[in-house]
N, C-alpha and C positions, 0 to 999 in steps of 0.2 A: 512305579505306578503312583499317580497322584492320589491323595486321600479323597478327592472328589470323584474318583472313578469307581468307588465301591457302590454296591446296589442298595444298601439299606442303612439303618441307624437304629439305635436302641429304642427310640421313640416309635419308629415304624414297626419294629418287632413287637412292641406292646400292642399297638393299635391294629395289628394284623391278627391278633387273637380275639375271636368273636366276643367273649365275655368282657374283655377290657374295652373293646370298641363300643359295646353296648353301654357300659358304665359311663364312658365319656359322653356318648350321645344323650343319655338320660340327664346328665348334669347340665349340658348345654341347652337342652330343649325343654326341661321341666317335665319330662315324660317318665313313665314307670314300666317300660318294657322289661320283662324278666327272662324271656327265652332267648339265649344266645343263638339258637338255631334259626332265628329270624334274620340274623346277620349273614350276608353273603360278601365275603372279602373279594374285592375286585383288584385285578392286576392290570395296570396301564402299561402297555408294552413299550411305550417310549420310542416311537419311530422317529420323531423329530425333536425329542427332548434330550436333555443332558442324561448321562448314564447314571448319575447319582439319584438315589431315590430317598428323599426325606418325607415322602407323602404316604399317607395311609388312606386307602379308598375302600368304601364298603357300601352295599345297598341294604336299606332297611325300610320296609313298608313303602316302596317306590320313592324313597328319598335317596339320592346319590350323594354321599358324604365324602368330602375330601379334606383330610386334616394334614397340615404340614407343620413340621417342627423346624424352628430356625434359631440359631444363635447369633445370626447377623441380620439386621433389618434389611428388608428388600421391598422397595416401593413398586416393583414390577410383578408382584404376586397376582393381581387380576389378569394380566396378560398370560402368565404361566398357567393359571387355573383355566383360562379359556382354551389354551392348547391341550391341557390335560383332558378337559371335558370333551373337546372335539375328538380326541383320539378314542376316548371311552365310547362316545356315541357311534363312532365308525364301527367299532366291534359290536356294540349293542344291536345296531340295525342289521349287521351281517349275520350274527348268530341267530337272531329271531326271524331272519328272512323277510324283513319288512321291505316294502316297495316305496321308496321315497318319492317316486314319480306317480304313484297311484292316487286315486280319488279319496281314499280313506285316510283320515288323520291318524298319524301314528302316536300312540301314548308313550311318553318318555318320562323317566324319573325326574323329580324336582331336585336341582342341585343345591347343595349347601357347602360353602367354602369357608374354612376356618384355619387360621394360623396360630400356633402356640409359640410364643417367643420367650426364651430364657437366656439370652446373651448377657454379657457383662456391661454393654452400653445401656445407659439409662434411657428408658422409653416410657410412654404413658401406659396407664393400666389397660386402656382399650383404645384401639384405633380402627378406622374403617377406610379402606381404599377402594377406588372405583376404576374400572378400565377407562372410563371417560376422562379421568384425571390426566391420562397420557395423550389425549387427542390434541393435535395442533390447533384445531379450531373449536371454539366454545359454542355450544348450542343450548337452546332452552330444552330441547328434547332430543335424545340420541336414539338412533335406530338400533344400536347395539351397545349394551352396557353390561357390566358384571361387577358385583361387589364382594368383598371378603372382609371379615372381621379378624383383627389381630388381638389376641389376649396375651398379656404379659403374665407369665406364670412364675416369675421370680418370687422369692419370699417377700411377703408384705403386699403382694398384688393379687387381686381376684381371689382372695382367700375363701370367700363363700363358695365360689365356683369349684375351687380345688377340693374343698371339704366334701362336696357332693360326689366327688369321684376319687376313689382310692387310687386309681391309675394316675391321675394328674398329680395328686399330692405325693404319691409314692415316687413317681419319676422325678419330681422337683427335689425331693429329699435326697434321692440317690445322686443327682447332679451336684447338689450342694456339698454332699459328703466328699465326692471326688475332688471338687474344686478346693475344698479345705485341705485335703490330704496331699494333693499334688503341689500345693504351695510349700509344703513342709518336706517333701521328698522329691528327689530327682527322678526316681523310677515311677513313671506313670502307671505301669502295670500294677505295681505294689499298691499305689493309691486306689486304683479301681478295685482290686481284690479286697482291700480293706473295707471299702464302701459296700461291696457286695456282701461280705461277711456280716457287717453290722445290720444291713437291711434284712438279712435272713434272721439274725438274732432278734431284731425288733419287730419281726413279722410284717415287714414292709414289702409287699409283692414277693413274699418269701418263695412261693411255689414257682413263680416265674424265674427268679434268680437261681433257684436250685436246679430246675430242669434245663435251663438254657444258659448256664453260667459261661461255658466256653464261648458261645456266640456273643453273649453280652460283653465279655471281656474284649474280644476282637473288635466289635463294633464301637465300644466305648473308647478304645485306644484310637481308632480312626476319628471319632467325634471330637475328642479332646486334642488330638494332634492338629486337626483342622482349626479348632478354636485357638490353640496356641499360635498357630501361624497367622490367624486373623489378628490376634493381639499384637504380634510382632510387626505385621504390615501396618496396622494403625499407628503403632509407636514410631516406626520408621517414617511414616508419612508426616506425622507431627514434627519429627526432628528435621525432616527435609524442608517442611514448610517454614519452620522456625529459622533454619539456616538460610533458606532462600530469602526470607523476610529481612534478615540481618544484612545479607549481601545487597539486596535492593536498597535498603536504607543507607548503607555505607556508600553505594554508588550515587544515590541521590544527594547524599551529603557532600560527596566529593564534587559532583557537578555544580551543586549550589554554591559550595565554597569557592570553586574555581571561578564561577560567574561573578560572584561578589568581589573576588580579588581583582579580576580584570576590570570590573566597573570602577573600582577605586583608582586603578591606574589610568583608565580613560578619563575620569574626573580630573585628575591632576594634569593630564595632557591637554584637556579642553581649557582649563584655567591658564595653562601655559601657552595658549593660542597655537597649538600644533595643528598641522593640516589634517583634514578629515580622513584622507586615504591612509595617512601614516598611523592614525589612531586605530583604524579598522585592521590594518595589516598587523599591527603590534598586539592588539588585544583579541582579535577574532570576533568582536561583537558586531552585531548587525547594524545597518543604518537606522532602523527604527529604534533600536535601543539607544543609540547615540543621540538621536533626535530628542527622545524623551529625557535623557540625561542632561542634554544641553538646555532644554526647556526648564528643567528643575533648577539648574544652576544660573539661568538667565544670562548665558554667554552667547556670543556670535560664533557661528561655525564657518571655518575656512576650508576651501578645497584648492589643491594645487592646480595651476593653469597649464600652460604648454610644457613646461619643463621645470627642473629643479631651480629653486630661487625665485620663480614667478608664482605668486599667489594672488588670489582674488577673494574678495569678501563675497560669499554667496548671499548673505543677507545680514543686515544689521539686527534683524530680529533673531531670537534664539532658535527659530525653526528654519530648516533648509527650504 
């Protein structure tokens, strides 16, 4: 089974806990909600989506919040969020028995879409993507658009935001610990277990790691296995690109060198008053190239007449 076929991630596990989701929401929106009971975790069933679930969705005060964690940049997030929200709204209307064909306007939650990025590729501190960025035709005003903000939560980025949420800074700390230890040990599980132990000792999301240690371990193995694979794919792509570039360069060099070599031979044959057809047959150069070369040399060009031994001057000028 591919690592992308599992249904969750460590980040999703955190954000599906109401008190943690509330902490993140308050940090992002500058609010001070205190009651986790206000948070209703939403499960998007994923009828048309990938089976992997890196998203955490919850309803708070009629705001539908969808947070996605990514270790690989993805410019298609607005499109994905649109699909997520459409599926959620389908269930929302059905559960509340709303009539979308009726005369009464249906009240729906206000959506908020956020991506938290902590991959190894360098990215800006904050990015904003729009669904309209993908449209083939540009317009001054779009009938349908959707925006999402991407926050880089790697160390050194958005530190003020992270400090407002123990969940974000705790998750970032955990990830950095795993990365540090997996570089020193071949056993990924050992690196994750060590990171969990240290987080508990340092009171970093300690209750979460204590209560859900086994789940965290399995999800983290999948997360970091996928990250390793992405690193290998990126490395292989760079190597393939470098190799392909070298091969293209060599081929171009060979072609250029071959052409220059034939041009030198053609130059000698033109100076020796060899027939035009003979030069073309011997060098493979085109008539246009030979004309230009003859013009540069200031020589007349000859072409064979009826048969061998009969030659005629095509022109006393250097051009045919």
